[in-house]
C-alpha positions as CSV (number, residue, x, y, z in Angstrom):
1,M,61.6,113.4,14.4
2,S,61.5,114.8,17.9
3,P,63.1,113.1,20.9
4,S,59.6,112.1,22.1
5,D,59.1,110.2,18.9
6,L,62.1,108.0,19.5
7,P,61.3,104.3,19.5
8,L,61.3,102.8,23.0
9,W,64.0,100.2,22.2
10,A,66.3,103.0,20.9
11,A,65.6,105.2,23.9
12,W,66.4,102.4,26.4
13,T,69.5,101.4,24.5
14,I,70.8,105.0,24.5
15,V,70.0,105.4,28.2
16,A,71.7,102.1,29.1
17,V,74.9,103.0,27.2
18,T,75.0,106.4,28.8
19,V,74.5,105.1,32.3
20,F,77.2,102.4,31.8
21,G,79.6,105.1,30.5
22,S,78.8,107.3,33.5
23,L,79.4,104.4,35.8
24,L,82.8,103.8,34.3
25,A,83.7,107.4,34.8
26,L,82.4,107.2,38.4
27,I,84.5,104.1,39.1
28,G,87.6,106.0,37.8
29,S,86.8,108.9,40.1
30,V,86.4,106.6,43.1
31,G,89.7,105.0,42.2
32,L,91.3,108.5,42.5
33,V,90.0,108.7,46.0
34,V,90.6,105.1,47.2
35,L,94.0,104.3,45.8
36,K,97.0,105.3,48.0
37,R,100.0,106.2,45.8
38,F,100.1,108.8,43.1
39,Y,101.1,106.3,40.4
40,E,98.1,104.2,41.1
41,R,95.7,107.2,41.5
42,V,96.7,108.8,38.2
43,H,95.9,105.7,36.2
44,A,92.3,105.0,37.4
45,P,90.6,108.3,36.4
46,T,92.3,108.2,33.0
47,L,90.9,104.8,32.1
48,G,87.5,105.6,33.5
49,A,87.3,108.9,31.8
50,T,88.4,107.5,28.4
51,L,86.2,104.5,28.4
52,G,83.2,106.3,29.9
53,M,83.6,109.2,27.5
54,A,83.6,106.7,24.5
55,L,80.3,105.2,25.6
56,I,78.7,108.5,26.3
57,V,79.8,109.9,22.9
58,A,78.5,106.7,21.2
59,A,75.1,107.2,22.9
60,S,75.1,110.8,21.8
61,V,75.9,110.0,18.2
62,A,73.1,107.3,18.2
63,F,70.6,109.7,19.8
64,W,71.2,112.6,17.4
65,S,71.4,110.3,14.4
66,L,68.1,108.7,15.2
67,T,66.5,112.1,16.0
68,E,67.7,113.9,12.9
69,G,67.3,111.0,10.6
70,R,70.8,111.2,9.3
71,L,74.3,110.3,10.5
72,A,75.4,112.9,13.1
73,L,79.1,112.7,13.7
74,R,79.8,116.1,15.1
75,D,80.0,114.7,18.7
76,L,82.9,112.5,17.6
77,L,85.0,115.6,17.6
78,I,84.6,115.9,21.3
79,G,85.6,112.3,21.7
80,V,88.7,112.8,19.6
81,F,89.9,115.8,21.6
82,L,89.3,114.0,24.9
83,T,91.0,110.8,23.6
84,V,94.1,112.7,22.6
85,T,94.4,115.0,25.6
86,T,93.7,112.6,28.5
87,P,96.6,110.2,27.9
88,V,99.0,113.1,27.1
89,T,98.1,114.7,30.4
90,L,98.6,111.4,32.2
91,I,102.1,111.0,30.7
92,L,103.1,114.6,31.6
93,L,101.9,114.2,35.2
94,A,103.6,110.9,35.6
95,R,106.9,112.1,34.2
96,A,106.8,115.2,36.5
97,A,106.1,112.9,39.5
98,V,108.9,110.5,38.6
99,Y,111.4,113.4,38.1
100,R,110.3,114.9,41.5
101,D,110.6,111.6,43.3
102,R,114.1,110.9,41.8
103,V,115.4,114.3,42.8
104,E,114.0,113.9,46.3
105,G,115.5,110.4,46.5
106,D,112.2,108.5,47.1
107,G,112.8,104.7,47.0
108,H,109.2,103.9,45.8
109,I,109.6,105.1,42.2
110,P,109.2,102.9,39.2
111,P,112.4,101.6,37.6
112,E,114.0,103.4,34.7
């Protein structure tokens, strides 16, 4: 089956899930710009990227599964890598910021 032979209901569902995932990622990116403090800013893009990525990968799996006529799970590997690396990066950035703020004597750091 070619992508042009995709049923209309499936195409609209895949588009809706993809757009919703993109909007979640956009909201996370806007949070990066709008929020004031580092500890707030680092949280918003992480959640937006993870949730948005999950929806986009789900739409991609559905599209390729319907197009190829069999279950296509290869895109899940991208989702696994992003799901593992995004929170780890958040933790490393937050710990480095807390260490820096404690060394500098900043009074606005989270409690131990």
